[in-house]
C-alpha positions as CSV (number, residue, x, y, z in Angstrom):
1,X,13.5,99.9,63.1
2,X,13.2,100.3,59.2
3,X,9.4,99.7,57.8
4,X,10.7,96.6,56.1
5,X,11.8,95.2,59.4
6,X,9.2,96.4,61.4
7,X,6.4,94.7,58.6
8,X,8.7,91.4,58.9
9,X,8.4,91.3,62.7
10,X,4.6,91.6,63.0
11,X,4.6,89.0,60.0
12,X,6.4,86.5,61.9
13,X,4.6,86.8,65.0
14,X,1.0,87.2,63.5
15,X,1.9,84.5,60.8
16,X,3.6,81.0,60.7
17,X,4.3,80.1,64.3
18,X,7.8,81.3,64.7
19,X,10.8,79.6,66.5
20,X,11.9,82.5,68.9
21,X,15.1,82.0,70.5
22,X,14.6,85.2,72.6
23,X,17.5,86.4,75.2
24,X,14.7,88.9,76.3
25,X,11.1,88.7,77.0
26,X,9.1,87.2,73.8
27,X,7.0,90.5,74.9
28,X,9.9,92.8,73.7
29,X,9.8,91.8,70.0
30,X,7.6,94.7,68.9
31,X,7.9,98.3,68.9
32,X,11.1,99.9,71.0
33,X,11.5,96.6,73.2
34,X,10.8,95.6,76.7
35,X,10.4,98.5,78.9
36,X,13.2,98.4,81.9
37,X,12.4,99.4,85.7
38,X,14.7,102.0,86.9
39,X,14.4,100.0,90.3
40,X,16.9,98.9,93.3
41,X,16.8,95.5,94.6
42,X,15.1,96.7,97.5
43,X,12.1,97.8,95.5
44,X,11.7,94.9,92.9
45,X,11.6,92.6,96.4
46,X,8.5,94.9,97.2
47,X,7.2,94.7,93.7
48,X,8.2,98.1,93.0
49,X,5.9,99.3,95.6
50,X,7.9,101.9,97.0
51,X,9.8,103.2,93.9
52,X,8.5,107.0,94.5
53,X,9.9,107.2,97.8
54,X,13.2,105.0,97.1
55,X,16.6,106.8,97.3
56,X,18.1,104.0,95.8
57,X,15.8,104.0,92.9
58,X,15.6,106.6,89.6
59,X,12.4,106.8,89.8
60,X,11.7,110.2,91.8
61,X,14.4,112.6,91.7
62,X,13.4,114.0,95.2
63,X,14.1,110.3,96.9
64,X,17.8,111.1,96.7
65,X,17.5,113.7,99.4
66,X,16.7,110.5,101.9
67,X,20.3,109.0,101.2
68,X,21.7,110.5,104.1
69,X,25.7,109.7,102.7
70,X,27.5,109.0,99.7
71,X,26.0,105.4,98.4
72,X,27.3,103.5,95.4
73,X,24.9,100.4,94.2
74,X,24.5,98.2,91.3
75,X,22.9,95.2,90.7
76,X,22.5,92.0,88.0
77,X,19.6,90.2,87.0
78,X,19.7,86.4,85.7
79,X,16.2,85.7,84.0
80,X,15.2,82.1,83.0
81,X,11.9,81.7,80.8
82,X,10.0,79.8,78.9
83,X,6.7,80.9,76.5
84,X,4.2,79.9,74.1
85,X,3.3,81.5,70.8
86,X,0.3,80.0,68.8
87,X,1.5,76.4,68.7
88,X,5.0,76.8,69.7
89,X,6.3,76.3,73.3
90,X,10.2,77.1,74.2
91,X,11.8,76.4,77.4
92,X,15.1,76.7,78.6
93,X,15.9,80.5,77.5
94,X,18.2,82.5,79.7
95,X,20.3,85.9,80.3
96,X,21.9,87.9,82.3
97,X,22.1,91.5,82.4
98,X,23.3,94.7,84.4
99,X,20.1,96.5,84.1
100,X,20.8,99.5,87.0
101,X,23.6,101.4,89.1
102,X,23.6,104.2,91.1
103,X,25.7,107.0,92.7
104,X,24.2,109.5,95.0
105,X,24.4,111.3,98.4
106,X,24.0,114.9,99.8
107,X,26.5,117.6,99.3
108,X,28.6,118.5,102.1
109,X,27.2,121.5,104.3
110,X,23.9,122.6,102.3
111,X,20.4,121.1,101.8
112,X,21.3,119.5,98.2
113,X,21.9,116.1,97.1
114,X,22.9,114.9,93.8
115,X,22.4,111.3,92.2
116,X,23.5,109.6,88.9
117,X,22.2,106.7,87.5
118,X,22.0,104.1,85.0
119,X,19.0,102.2,83.9
120,X,18.0,100.3,80.8
121,X,15.3,102.1,79.2
122,X,14.1,99.2,76.8
123,X,15.6,96.1,75.8
124,X,15.5,94.6,72.1
125,X,17.2,91.3,72.0
126,X,15.7,88.3,70.1
127,X,16.4,85.6,67.3
128,X,13.3,84.5,65.5
129,X,13.3,82.1,62.7
130,X,10.4,81.0,60.7
131,X,9.8,78.8,57.7
132,X,6.9,79.0,54.7
133,X,6.5,79.5,51.3
134,X,7.0,82.5,48.9
135,X,5.6,83.0,45.3
136,X,8.3,83.2,42.4
137,X,7.5,83.8,38.9
138,X,4.0,81.4,39.6
139,X,5.8,78.7,41.6
140,X,5.8,78.2,45.4
141,X,9.2,78.1,46.9
142,X,9.7,77.0,50.5
143,X,12.3,79.5,52.8
144,X,13.5,79.9,56.2
145,X,13.6,83.2,57.1
146,X,15.9,84.5,60.6
147,X,15.5,88.1,61.9
148,X,18.0,88.8,64.5
149,X,18.1,92.2,66.9
150,X,20.7,92.7,69.7
151,X,21.1,95.7,72.0
152,X,18.7,98.3,73.5
153,X,18.5,101.7,74.9
154,X,19.9,103.1,78.1
155,X,18.5,105.4,80.3
156,X,21.5,107.9,82.2
157,X,20.0,110.3,85.0
158,X,21.6,113.3,86.7
159,X,19.6,114.7,89.6
160,X,19.5,117.1,92.1
161,X,17.3,117.1,95.0
162,X,16.6,119.8,98.1
163,X,15.9,118.9,101.6
164,X,13.5,121.4,102.2
165,X,12.7,120.0,105.9
166,X,12.0,116.7,107.3
167,X,8.5,117.0,105.9
168,X,9.3,117.9,102.3
169,X,11.7,116.9,99.8
170,X,12.1,118.1,96.0
171,X,13.9,117.0,93.3
172,X,14.6,117.4,89.0
173,X,16.0,115.3,87.0
174,X,17.8,115.2,83.5
175,X,18.0,112.0,81.3
176,X,19.7,111.3,78.4
177,X,18.8,108.3,76.5
178,X,20.9,106.5,74.0
179,X,21.6,103.0,72.2
180,X,21.7,101.1,69.5
181,X,20.6,97.8,68.0
182,X,22.5,95.6,65.3
183,X,19.7,94.1,63.0
184,X,20.2,91.0,60.9
185,X,18.1,89.3,58.2
186,X,18.4,86.6,56.6
187,X,16.3,84.1,53.9
188,X,17.4,80.7,52.9
189,X,15.3,79.1,50.2
190,X,14.8,75.2,49.9
191,X,15.6,75.6,46.0
192,X,19.4,75.8,45.4
193,X,18.7,77.5,42.2
194,X,18.1,80.8,44.7
195,X,21.0,82.1,46.6
196,X,20.6,83.0,50.0
197,X,20.2,86.6,50.8
198,X,20.8,88.8,54.1
199,X,20.5,92.3,55.1
200,X,22.7,93.8,58.5
201,X,22.7,97.1,59.7
202,X,23.1,99.1,63.3
203,X,20.2,101.4,64.3
204,X,21.0,103.9,66.7
205,X,18.4,105.7,69.3
206,X,18.4,108.8,71.1
207,X,16.1,111.0,73.2
208,X,16.1,112.9,76.5
209,X,13.5,113.3,79.1
210,X,12.9,115.7,82.1
211,X,11.7,114.3,85.6
212,X,10.6,116.2,88.5
213,X,8.9,115.2,91.8
214,X,8.1,115.9,95.6
215,X,8.6,113.3,98.9
216,X,6.0,114.6,101.5
217,X,6.1,113.3,105.3
218,X,3.3,114.3,107.2
219,X,3.9,111.9,109.8
220,X,7.2,109.8,111.3
221,X,5.5,106.6,110.0
222,X,4.0,107.9,106.9
223,X,5.4,108.9,103.7
224,X,4.5,110.0,100.2
225,X,6.1,110.1,96.7
226,X,4.8,111.8,93.6
227,X,6.6,112.2,90.3
228,X,6.3,113.2,86.5
229,X,8.5,112.6,83.4
230,X,8.1,114.1,80.1
231,X,10.1,112.0,77.7
232,X,11.2,113.6,74.0
233,X,10.7,112.0,70.7
234,X,12.8,109.1,69.7
235,X,15.2,109.4,67.1
236,X,15.8,106.4,65.3
237,X,18.7,106.4,62.9
238,X,18.2,103.8,60.4
239,X,20.1,104.1,57.0
240,X,16.6,102.4,55.4
241,X,14.4,104.8,56.9
242,X,16.1,107.9,57.8
243,X,14.6,110.9,59.8
244,X,11.8,108.5,62.0
245,X,11.0,110.1,65.3
246,X,8.3,108.2,67.6
247,X,7.0,109.7,70.7
248,X,8.1,108.5,73.8
249,X,5.8,108.2,76.9
250,X,4.7,110.7,80.1
251,X,5.5,109.1,83.2
252,X,3.4,109.7,86.6
253,X,4.5,107.4,89.3
254,X,3.0,107.4,93.2
255,X,4.1,105.7,96.1
256,X,2.7,105.6,99.6
257,X,4.8,103.8,102.8
258,X,3.1,103.6,106.3
259,X,5.0,102.0,109.2
260,X,1.8,100.1,111.6
261,X,4.6,99.4,113.7
262,X,8.4,100.4,113.9
263,X,9.8,97.5,112.3
264,X,6.9,96.8,109.7
265,X,6.6,98.9,106.4
266,X,3.7,98.6,104.2
267,X,4.0,100.3,101.0
268,X,1.5,101.1,97.9
269,X,2.4,102.5,94.3
270,X,1.3,102.8,91.0
271,X,2.4,104.1,87.6
272,X,1.2,105.5,84.5
273,X,2.8,105.8,81.0
274,X,1.3,107.4,77.7
275,X,2.6,104.9,75.4
276,X,-0.5,104.9,72.9
277,X,1.0,108.4,71.8
278,X,3.5,106.6,70.1
279,X,1.4,104.9,67.7
280,X,0.9,108.4,65.3
281,X,4.6,108.0,64.6
282,X,4.5,104.6,63.6
283,X,4.3,103.8,59.8
284,X,0.6,102.4,59.2
285,X,1.8,99.4,57.0
286,X,3.0,98.2,60.4
287,X,-0.1,96.0,62.3
288,X,1.1,96.9,65.8
289,X,-1.3,97.8,68.6
290,X,0.3,100.3,71.2
291,X,-1.7,101.0,74.8
292,X,-1.2,102.9,77.6
293,X,-0.2,101.2,80.4
294,X,-1.1,101.0,83.9
295,X,1.1,99.3,87.1
296,X,0.1,98.5,90.9
297,X,2.2,97.5,93.2
298,X,1.8,96.4,96.9
299,X,5.1,95.3,99.1
300,X,5.9,94.8,103.0
301,X,9.4,95.0,104.6
302,X,9.9,93.2,107.9
303,X,13.0,94.8,109.7
304,X,15.7,96.3,107.9
305,X,18.7,99.0,108.4
306,X,16.2,101.6,109.1
307,X,15.2,100.1,111.8
308,X,18.3,98.3,113.1
309,X,18.1,95.0,111.6
310,X,20.8,93.3,109.6
311,X,18.1,90.7,107.9
312,X,15.2,92.4,106.4
313,X,12.1,90.2,104.7
314,X,10.7,91.5,101.9
315,X,7.3,90.3,99.7
316,X,5.4,92.1,96.9
317,X,3.2,91.9,94.7
318,X,2.8,93.8,90.9
319,X,0.4,93.9,88.4
320,X,1.0,95.4,84.8
321,X,-0.2,96.1,81.6
322,X,2.3,96.2,78.3
323,X,2.5,98.4,75.2
324,X,2.8,96.5,72.6
325,X,0.9,93.8,70.6
326,X,0.4,92.2,67.3
327,X,-3.3,92.0,68.0
328,X,-5.9,94.3,69.7
329,X,-5.5,92.2,73.0
330,X,-3.3,94.1,75.7
331,X,-0.8,92.2,77.4
332,X,-0.6,92.0,80.9
333,X,1.9,90.8,83.6
334,X,1.5,89.8,87.1
335,X,4.8,89.6,89.2
336,X,5.1,87.8,92.8
337,X,8.3,88.8,94.7
338,X,10.3,88.3,97.5
339,X,13.9,89.4,98.8
340,X,16.1,89.8,102.0
341,X,19.7,91.0,102.6
342,X,22.5,91.3,104.8
343,X,24.7,94.3,106.8
344,X,28.2,94.1,106.7
345,X,31.6,95.9,106.7
346,X,31.0,98.2,109.9
347,X,27.4,99.0,108.2
348,X,28.8,100.5,105.2
349,X,28.3,97.3,102.8
350,X,24.9,96.0,102.1
351,X,24.3,92.8,100.0
352,X,20.6,92.4,98.7
353,X,18.7,90.0,96.7
354,X,15.4,89.8,95.3
355,X,13.5,86.7,93.4
356,X,10.6,87.5,91.3
357,X,8.3,85.0,89.6
358,X,6.9,86.7,86.5
359,X,3.6,85.5,84.5
360,X,2.9,87.3,81.6
361,X,-0.2,86.5,79.2
362,X,-2.0,88.1,75.9
363,X,-1.3,89.3,72.7
364,X,-1.4,85.7,71.3
365,X,1.4,84.5,73.5
366,X,2.0,83.7,77.3
367,X,5.3,83.6,79.1
368,X,6.8,82.3,82.4
369,X,10.0,83.6,84.1
370,X,12.0,83.4,87.3
371,X,14.2,86.5,87.7
372,X,17.0,86.8,90.3
373,X,18.5,90.5,91.2
374,X,21.3,90.5,93.3
375,X,22.6,93.5,94.3
376,X,25.5,95.3,96.6
377,X,25.6,98.8,98.2
378,X,28.7,100.6,99.4
379,X,28.7,103.5,101.9
380,X,32.3,104.6,102.0
């Protein structure tokens, strides 16, 4: 984002109350956007708790070694939301996206598995309208401003994993981050003497990352996963501000899954990301607060294909903090999740869904959302 556009976004959010027709979260207006989650439908229904031990998610590259056969999966997510920011309340916002897809499986007659995945790294789609006055030659003139952004950043991962034994698996991943946004700025004056002005342009993003992880199964009903990821600087190709680079975070994720009885699995997880390292690269003229983020999750799964049940029941809880704010108050969110699924096609296909109630607060706004994720996994 150019310095001019970045400064204007902060002014719109912090100044006169904006009317925001956000396609994505209201919390995705600042920074590089709203962070995505590289999770399967199963992990989403469990609050993200088993992400680091889930072969169907792209959190821990070692976890793909747990997949016994080739699988192809993808999901769509539909969100409906409303928000309050200062004195403005907006409801009825909705969007549908395809935030995750994955192909993985073992390489025949070897202890090596592979995985190729696509996930949404950050979403930057919004439409802000605001009105106010500007002083021109000593005269106060009413203006209406509109700032639009459409696009985001995708994360493409190629990973390999080694099935060292039934107890230990290890993996390594290489990520390419790429994307673009279409930025539009329009200003209209109440006085017809002044002609409208507009500015349009594309902003391109590029970066890379490395990830590594292990999965350890010390007992038949206990599994632990740990992964770390290092992202490079994000190159932002903006004609108005060439050469801008922003440091992306370190990420450390962990999950523990235990089965107190065969048909019940309890998972807990956590994640830390060093987003605050980006602040040094953001122009000082932008009054933006950037925070490290923490995430804590817990979920319970009753039944499922792993224990011979065709109809699993999943419930989950997630607490997380968010990285970007126009003030010193760090935003936070609570997710309450549930989901299920059904096996069909001779156990070669699995349809799943997850429903999440999302409560976000802080940073001068609050947001309430329903998210419905629907996924399909095929195992030829």
